[in-house]
C-alpha positions in Angstrom: 0.0 0.0 0.0 1.0 3.6 -0.4 -0.3 7.0 0.8 -1.8 10.0 -1.2 1.2 12.4 -1.0 3.5 9.7 -2.3 1.2 8.7 -5.1 0.9 12.3 -6.2 4.6 12.8 -6.4 5.8 9.4 -7.8 4.8 10.1 -11.4 7.4 12.8 -11.6 10.3 11.0 -10.0 13.4 10.7 -12.0 14.1 7.2 -10.7 11.4 4.6 -10.4 12.5 1.9 -7.9 11.1 -1.6 -7.7 8.3 -2.0 -5.2 10.6 -4.1 -3.0 13.7 -1.8 -3.4 14.2 -1.7 0.4 12.8 -5.0 1.4 14.6 -6.6 4.3 16.6 -3.4 5.1 16.7 -1.8 8.5 17.0 2.0 8.3 17.3 4.5 11.1 15.9 8.0 10.4 16.5 11.0 12.7 13.8 13.7 12.8 11.3 11.1 11.7 8.3 12.8 13.2 7.8 15.6 10.7 8.8 17.0 7.4 11.3 15.2 5.2 11.9 12.7 8.0 8.3 11.7 8.2 8.1 11.4 4.4 11.3 9.3 4.3 10.0 7.0 7.0 6.7 6.4 5.4 8.3 6.0 1.9 11.0 3.7 3.1 8.4 1.5 4.8 6.3 1.5 1.7 9.2 0.1 -0.2 9.8 -2.6 2.3 12.2 -1.3 5.0 11.9 -1.7 8.7 12.4 1.8 9.9 13.7 3.0 13.3 11.9 6.3 14.0 14.1 8.6 16.1 12.7 12.0 17.1 12.2 14.4 19.9 8.4 14.3 20.1 6.8 11.0 21.0 3.3 11.9 19.8 4.6 12.7 16.3 6.6 9.4 16.2 3.5 7.5 17.3 1.5 9.1 14.5 4.1 8.0 11.9 4.3 4.6 13.5 0.5 4.2 13.2 0.5 5.3 9.6 3.2 2.8 8.7 1.6 0.0 10.6 -1.7 0.6 8.9 -0.3 0.7 5.4 2.6 -1.9 5.4 3.7 -5.2 6.9 7.0 -3.8 8.1 8.2 -3.5 11.7 8.7 0.2 12.6 10.3 1.0 16.0 10.0 4.3 17.9 13.0 5.8 19.6 12.2 9.1 21.4 15.4 11.1 21.7 16.3 14.7 21.9 19.6 15.1 19.9 20.3 18.3 21.9 21.1 16.0 24.8 22.5 12.9 23.0 25.6 11.4 24.5 27.6 8.2 24.4 25.3 6.5 26.9 22.3 7.1 24.8 24.0 5.9 21.7 25.2 2.7 23.4 21.6 2.0 24.5 20.3 2.6 21.0 23.0 0.4 19.4 22.1 -2.4 21.8 18.4 -2.1 21.2 18.9 -2.2 17.4 21.3 -5.1 17.7 18.8 -7.1 19.9 15.9 -6.4 17.5 17.6 -6.6 14.1 21.2 -7.5 14.4 22.4 -4.9 11.9 21.7 -1.5 10.4 21.5 -1.1 6.6 20.8 2.6 6.4 21.3 5.7 8.5 19.6 8.9 7.4 20.8 12.0 9.3 17.8 14.1 8.7 17.2 16.0 11.9 18.5 19.6 11.9 18.1 22.8 14.0 17.8 26.1 12.1 18.9 28.4 14.9 18.6 32.2 14.3 18.7 34.2 11.1 20.9 37.0 12.3 24.4 38.6 11.8 27.3 36.7 13.3 28.1 39.7 15.5 24.7 39.3 17.2 24.6 35.5 17.3 24.1 34.1 20.8 26.8 31.6 21.8 24.3 29.3 23.5 22.2 29.0 20.3 25.4 28.4 18.3 26.3 25.5 20.5 22.9 24.0 20.3 22.8 24.1 16.5 26.2 22.3 16.3 25.1 19.8 18.9 22.0 18.8 16.9 23.4 19.2 13.4 27.0 17.9 13.8 27.9 16.4 17.1 24.9 14.1 17.3 25.4 12.9 13.8 29.1 12.1 14.6 28.1 10.3 17.8 25.5 8.2 16.0 27.6 7.4 13.0 30.6 6.3 15.2 28.5 4.5 17.8 26.4 2.6 15.3 29.4 1.6 13.2 29.4 -2.0 14.4 25.8 -2.4 13.2 26.6 -0.8 9.8 29.6 -3.2 9.5 27.3 -6.1 10.2 25.3 -5.2 7.1 26.2 -6.5 3.6 25.3 -3.1 2.1 25.0 -0.1 4.5 24.4 3.5 3.4 24.8 6.6 5.6 23.2 9.8 4.2 24.1 13.2 5.7 21.6 16.0 5.1 23.3 19.1 3.8 22.1 22.4 2.5 22.9 24.9 -0.3 24.2 27.2 2.5 26.5 24.4 3.6 28.2 24.5 0.2 28.2 28.3 -0.4 27.9 30.5 2.7 25.2 33.1 2.9 24.8 36.1 5.1 22.7 35.8 8.3 22.5 32.0 8.1 25.0 31.8 11.0 25.4 28.5 12.8 23.1 26.6 10.4 25.3 27.4 7.4 28.5 26.7 9.4 27.1 23.4 10.7 26.2 22.2 7.3 29.8 22.9 6.1 30.9 20.8 9.0 28.4 18.1 8.0 30.0 18.0 4.6 33.4 17.5 6.3 32.0 14.9 8.5 30.6 13.0 5.6 33.9 13.2 3.7 35.9 12.0 6.7 33.7 9.0 7.3 33.5 8.2 3.6 37.3 8.2 3.4 37.5 5.9 6.4 35.2 3.3 4.8 36.5 3.8 1.3 38.3 0.5 1.2 35.2 -1.4 2.2 32.6 -2.8 -0.1 29.7 -2.9 2.4 29.6 0.7 4.0 29.3 4.0 2.2 28.5 7.6 3.0 27.2 10.5 1.0 25.6 13.9 1.6 22.3 15.2 0.1 21.0 18.7 -0.2 17.3 18.3 -0.6 16.8 21.9 -1.9 13.7 24.0 -1.2 11.1 21.6 0.3 7.8 22.3 2.0 8.7 21.8 5.7 8.3 23.7 8.9 11.9 24.7 8.9 11.6 26.1 5.4 8.6 28.2 6.6 10.7 29.5 9.5 13.5 30.5 7.3 11.2 32.0 4.6 8.1 33.2 6.4 6.9 35.3 3.4 7.0 32.4 1.0 3.9 30.7 -0.3 4.2 27.0 0.7 2.4 26.0 -2.5 5.4 27.3 -4.5 7.7 24.8 -2.8 7.8 21.0 -3.6 6.6 18.5 -1.1 9.0 16.2 0.7 7.6 13.3 -1.3 8.8 14.9 -4.5 12.4 14.3 -3.3 11.9 10.7 -2.2 13.3 9.1 -5.4 16.8 10.2 -4.5 16.4 9.2 -0.9 15.3 5.7 -2.0 18.2 5.6 -4.5 20.8 6.5 -1.9 19.4 4.1 0.8 19.0 1.2 -1.6 21.5 -1.1 -3.3 21.3 1.1 -6.4 23.9 3.5 -5.0 26.6 1.1 -4.0 29.1 2.7 -6.5 28.8 6.1 -4.7 30.9 7.1 -1.7 32.0 10.5 -0.5 29.8 12.4 -3.0 27.7 15.5 -2.4 24.3 15.1 -4.1 21.8 17.8 -4.8 18.2 16.7 -5.2 17.3 19.5 -7.5 19.6 18.6 -10.4 20.2 14.9 -9.6 19.8 12.3 -12.3 20.3 8.6 -11.6 
């Protein structure tokens, strides 16, 4: 089964995956309760994956869980966690839980991000700067390193880091968010180089471009949401990167807006 937003977007996808493109795969998605994370979770489950839903708000995760359970035969798992406070102890517990339930991890989508403030650097609060880097960079590093044994246990594991256009070309007033996304690119490149000699683990980054999300509305309050594509419109490249179709790619910076398979 599918869901209406996915059905509406799928006809315009540039890559049409097989119905079972993610069958048997275990994929952890951060920020799975809303926006792109919610769309990715529901889409991955639609294509056969057992998804681990990590997010800050239990009620949102439970809603996504119910949607997946009603529409698929997969086994979603809820992991309420605030990345602002994530530490090694939390990651160890998560690794053990996934190992006990599935024995491996085939995909890790670092989707959760914090926008912070749109303000000049001279006025940027140090506390907010630290929070943005904790959520956008430090948590991703902790999760990637801490879950590495589970990624190594997979025969084909893909790690996808969410980037941004302002993480590839700096822009005034984007402050900690832009700087954190530059750091995300560096984190991806570092990890990709570490696993480059392996044939079962890879890492890439993805800039989803302008997408109809709450964060987008916060950054561009005067924009008409109808002028921005839905998260489901980008799901073809997410499926591509999280499936076996992308095994030849490691250490690459993808842009969903001009991507072709």
